[in-house]
N, C-alpha and C positions, 0 to 999 in steps of 0.2 A: 974266446971260446975255442977249445981245441977241436981238431978234426973228428976225433972219436966221439966227443959230446954232440957235435952237430949230426953225426951219423945216427947216434942213438935217438936224438930228438926227431930226426926225419923219419927213421924207421918206425918209431912209436906213432907218429902222426899218420903215416901211411896205413899202419895196422889198424888204427882207430877208425880212419875213414873207410877202410875195407870192411870192418865189422858193421859200421853203420849202413854201408851199401848192401851188404849181404843179409842184414837182419830181416828185411821184408820177405826175402826168399825163404829164409829159415822158418819164419812164422807161417808162411803159406804152406810149407811142407808139413809142419806140425799140426796145423788146423785140419789137414786132410786125414789125420789119424784119430779124430774124435767123432762122437755122435753129433748129429746136426743140432740137437737140443743143448749139448754141452757148450757150444760156441756162444750161446746167449746167456749163460749162467756163470761163466768163469773166464779168467784171462789165461789162455793156454801158452805155456812156455816150454813144457817138456812133452815129448811124444806120448800119445795115448795108445790104447789097446784096441781100437776099432778099425784099424787100417784094412784088415782083411774083408770086413763087411762092406766097407766103402769100395774096395777093389771089386767085389762081387757086383755091386751096383753099377760101377763103371763098365765092367765087362758085359753085364746084361744089356747095356744100351748100345752094343756094337760099336764101342768107342774105337776098337781096332780098325774098323772100316773107315771111320772119320779120320783116324790117324793116317791111314794109307792114302785117302783122298787128298789130305793136306800135303803129304810128301810129294805125290804126283803133281799136283797143281803148282806147288812152290818150286820144285826142281825144274819142271818144264818152263815155268815163267822166268826163272833165273837164267837158264841157259839161253833162251830166245832173247830176253831183254838185254843181256850182256853182249851177245854177238851182234844184234841189230844196232845197239848203241855204239859199240866199238867200230863197226863198219861206217855208220853215219858220222861219228866223231872223226874218224880217219879222213873221210871225204871233206868235211868242213875244215879240218885243220891243215891238210896238206895238198888240197886240190883247189884250182880256180875254175869256176864255172859260172854261167849266167845266173843272175838273181841269187847268188850265194848269200849275200848279206840279208836280203829280204826273207829268204827261206829260214835262215837261222833266227832272224827276229820273230818270225811266226812260231818257231819252236819255243822260243823263250816266252812268247805271249801266252801259249797254252799253259805254262807253269803258273800264270797269274790267275787262271780261272779255276774256281773250286770244282773238283770232279763231280760233286753232287748235282751240279747244274745240268750235267749231261746224262744223268741216269735214265730219265724218261726216254730220251732219244736212243740211248744205248739198248734199253730193253726192247724197244720197237725194232731196232736193227737186228738184234739177236733173234727175235721172233720171225722176222722176214727171212732170215737166213736159216731158219729151222734149227737153231742151236740152243734154244731155251731148254732148260731142264737137263743140260749136260754140263760138263766141267769146262768146256771151251770158253764160255763167257767169263770165267774167272782167270783165264790165262791170257786172252787176247789184249786186255788193257795194258799189260806189262810189256808187250812187244813194242808198242809205240810209247816209249818212256822218254818224255821230254827231258827230265832231269838226267837220265842216263846219257842222252845225246850231249847235253851241255857239259856234263862231268867229263866224258871221254874227250870231247873237243878241247876243253881247256887243258886236260892232262897231256894229250898227244902233242899239242902245240909246244909245250915246254919240255917234254920228256924225250921226244923222238927227233934227233937232229936231221935236218934236211939233207945234209951231206951224205948220211948213211943211205937214205932212200935213193939219192941220185947215183951213188956208187952201185947200188943193187940194180938200178935200171941199166946202167952202162954194162954191167955183167950179164944182162939179158934176163933178169928176173921179172916175171909178170907182176901185175898189181896184186893179185891174190897171193902170189908167192911172197911178195914184200910184206903183206899184212900178216900172214901166218908164220913166216920164218923170222921176220925182223921186228915188226911193230909189236906183236904180242909179247915178245920177250921184254921190251921196254916198258910196257904198260901193265905188267903183271900185278903190281900193287893196286892199280886202279881197278883192274878186273876183280881182284879179291874183295876190295872194298864195296864195289857196286854189287857183286854177287851176294855178299852178306846183307846189304841193305834191302835189295829186292826180295831175297828169301824171307827176311824178317817181315817186310811189309805184306807180302803175299800170305805168309803163315798167319799173321794176326788179322788179316782182312775179315771183317764181319758184315759190313753193310752190303757189299756186292753179293756174297753168297746168300744172305738173307732175302734179297730181292730175286735173284736168278734161280736158286735151287729150291725145288718143292718136293723132292723125293728124299726120305730119310736115309736111304742107302747111299746118297751122294753128298751128304753133309760133310763139311770140313770141321776141324776141331772147334773153332769158335761157336758154330751152330750145335755141334755135338755136346758141348759142355752145357748149353742151355737146356738140353733135353734130359739131363740127368735128374732123376727123381720120379715122381708119379703125377697123375692128374690132380691129386688132392694134397700133395706135399712137395715143396721145393727142398731138395736135399743139398743144402749149401756145402756141407762137408764133402760130399761126393764130388760136387762141382769144383771145389778147391783142389781136391786130389787130382781130378782130371786136368785142371789148370797146371798143377805141378808137373804132371806127365807131359803135357803139351809144351812146357817150357824147356824140357831137357834137350831136344834137338838144337834149339837156338843157343843154349848155353854151351853145348859141345862145339858147335860151329864157331862161335866167337872165341872159345878157348883155343881151338886149333888155328884159327886165322887171325888172332888178335894182332900179331906183329905186322902182318901184311896190311891189315885194316888200318892200323895207326899210321904205318908208313905211307899208305895211299892217301889218307886224310891230310897228313902234314905236307906231303909233296904237292898235292892238289892245291892246298891253301897258299903255298909259297909260289908255285909256278903259274897258278891260274891268274 
């Protein structure tokens, strides 16, 4: 088999897989252009003519406010989670201190416990701190991200040479200077990968906002989508349109950071 034939076969296969992967997104977008009743009477493959009415339904529910709340929560959660995880990972990977292995084992142990088991205690804690009913309870869990600490620790161990750190110390660079000037440059793929993952997890989080948020003006997108419709009618078409709008930021972020995301995953899998 010639090289050109193999290239055609590979390209055709990749194109077919891409179509199969993108088909659900296309169907989701198309379903948002129909009446709610039409979704139960026909198979929709082509765009409909009801998109403006569905947009009016979405706009009437203050979906823009839910959008803003999700952006605020996800952005702050991502920044705090990545920096805390990177700092902790740097300490675990490049420093020696008492009970280091025990503390790292405790971090790994928390990854084995389902988060739902701690919801009751977390709700009580937030009420005690007078944070219930605000967006802070949706941000704080991502600050103490056990997976992020483990991810950064494994990546820094393999990606940051100890000789570079020692040379920086000899030149008089402080620990914070070493982290910001040297370590961050080495771990940029890991930072990008963890940022995309945390943003996605926070953006799609439904259970925690459902429990902690009781004011409609503080709803995030997952909660805002469930409110589309009326007291007597669930407007599935409007909800699907809202879901399509809520998917756009994630698709844009993955499109912009896909190369760094894949590089971070492959580097972490090899060096970890």
